[in-house]
C-alpha positions in Angstrom: 63.7 70.8 -11.0 66.9 68.8 -11.5 69.1 70.0 -14.2 71.3 68.2 -16.7 74.7 69.8 -17.6 76.1 69.7 -21.1 79.2 68.1 -19.6 77.2 65.2 -18.1 75.1 64.8 -21.3 78.4 64.5 -23.3 79.8 62.0 -20.8 76.6 59.9 -21.2 77.2 59.9 -25.0 80.8 59.0 -24.6 80.1 56.1 -22.3 77.3 54.8 -24.6 79.6 54.9 -27.6 82.3 53.1 -25.7 79.9 50.4 -24.6 78.7 49.9 -28.2 82.3 49.6 -29.4 83.1 47.2 -26.6 80.1 45.0 -27.5 80.8 45.1 -31.2 77.5 46.8 -32.0 76.6 48.6 -35.2 77.4 52.4 -35.3 75.0 54.3 -33.0 73.2 57.6 -32.9 72.8 58.8 -29.3 70.4 61.5 -28.3 70.2 63.1 -24.8 67.1 65.2 -24.0 66.8 67.1 -20.7 63.8 66.4 -18.5 61.8 69.0 -20.4 62.3 67.3 -23.7 64.9 69.7 -25.1 67.9 68.4 -27.0 71.0 68.6 -24.9 73.4 66.6 -27.0 73.6 64.2 -30.0 76.3 62.3 -31.6 76.4 59.9 -34.6 79.1 57.4 -35.0 80.9 57.2 -38.3 79.2 54.7 -40.5 75.8 54.9 -38.9 72.8 54.6 -41.2 70.2 57.2 -42.0 67.6 58.6 -39.6 69.4 57.7 -36.4 68.7 61.1 -34.9 65.0 60.9 -35.5 64.7 57.4 -34.2 66.9 58.0 -31.1 65.0 61.2 -30.4 61.6 59.4 -30.8 62.6 56.8 -28.3 63.7 59.4 -25.8 60.5 61.5 -26.3 58.3 58.5 -25.7 60.2 57.7 -22.5 59.8 61.3 -21.2 56.1 61.3 -22.2 55.3 58.4 -19.8 58.1 58.9 -17.3 59.5 55.4 -17.9 61.8 53.8 -20.5 60.4 53.2 -24.0 60.4 49.4 -23.3 57.1 50.1 -21.4 55.6 51.6 -24.5 56.7 48.6 -26.5 55.1 46.3 -23.9 51.8 48.2 -24.2 51.6 48.1 -28.0 49.6 44.8 -28.1 47.1 45.5 -25.3 46.7 49.3 -25.7 47.3 50.3 -29.3 44.9 53.2 -28.9 47.1 54.7 -26.2 50.1 54.7 -28.6 48.1 56.2 -31.4 46.9 58.9 -29.1 50.4 59.6 -27.7 51.8 59.8 -31.3 49.1 62.3 -32.2 49.9 64.7 -29.3 53.7 64.6 -29.5 54.7 66.8 -32.5 57.8 64.9 -33.6 56.4 61.5 -32.8 57.6 58.6 -30.6 59.3 55.3 -31.3 57.7 52.7 -29.0 60.6 50.2 -28.9 63.4 49.6 -26.4 66.3 52.1 -26.5 64.8 55.1 -24.8 65.9 55.1 -21.1 65.0 57.5 -18.4 67.8 58.7 -16.1 66.9 59.5 -12.5 68.9 61.0 -9.6 69.0 59.3 -6.1 65.8 61.2 -5.2 63.9 59.7 -8.1 63.7 62.9 -10.1 64.0 62.6 -13.9 67.2 64.2 -15.0 67.1 63.2 -18.7 66.2 60.6 -21.3 68.7 58.9 -23.5 67.6 57.5 -26.8 69.9 55.3 -28.9 69.4 53.9 -32.3 71.7 51.9 -34.6 71.8 48.3 -33.5 68.9 46.1 -32.3 66.6 47.8 -29.8 67.7 45.6 -26.9 71.4 46.4 -27.6 70.6 50.1 -27.9 68.9 49.9 -24.5 71.9 48.1 -23.1 74.2 50.9 -24.1 71.9 53.6 -22.7 71.7 51.8 -19.3 75.4 51.3 -19.1 76.1 55.0 -19.9 73.5 56.3 -17.4 74.9 54.1 -14.7 78.5 55.1 -15.6 77.6 58.7 -14.7 76.1 57.8 -11.4 72.4 58.1 -12.3 69.7 55.4 -12.1 68.5 53.9 -15.3 64.8 53.2 -15.9 64.5 51.3 -19.2 60.7 50.7 -18.6 
């Protein structure tokens, strides 16, 4: 199983924060979960609003649950609401089925981690996650 180092997780966060600042986005909370769903790193920008950790983590957990970015969950909400209800019922801390949870893969297609970001609009959160994942030489799967 491919492993994620703390150093790489922190670089992902640093790159995502830099992208958010560059784009002029609202303050972000960035959560990096390893491929087993364990928290590897989290940072919250000054001025971020409440519950950013829980939302960012929920986006990342949802992505790991289906092996694709959380945009895929968002896209399924209309046609398969029963699937989302079921998924929420089996994942203890819940999921957030909107864009902003992105899977990071290595060049062999193995899942290395999931990055969840919350703080701006979901599309902008996703943009920062993709930019950060690609900046550390991984392949982003937003779903």
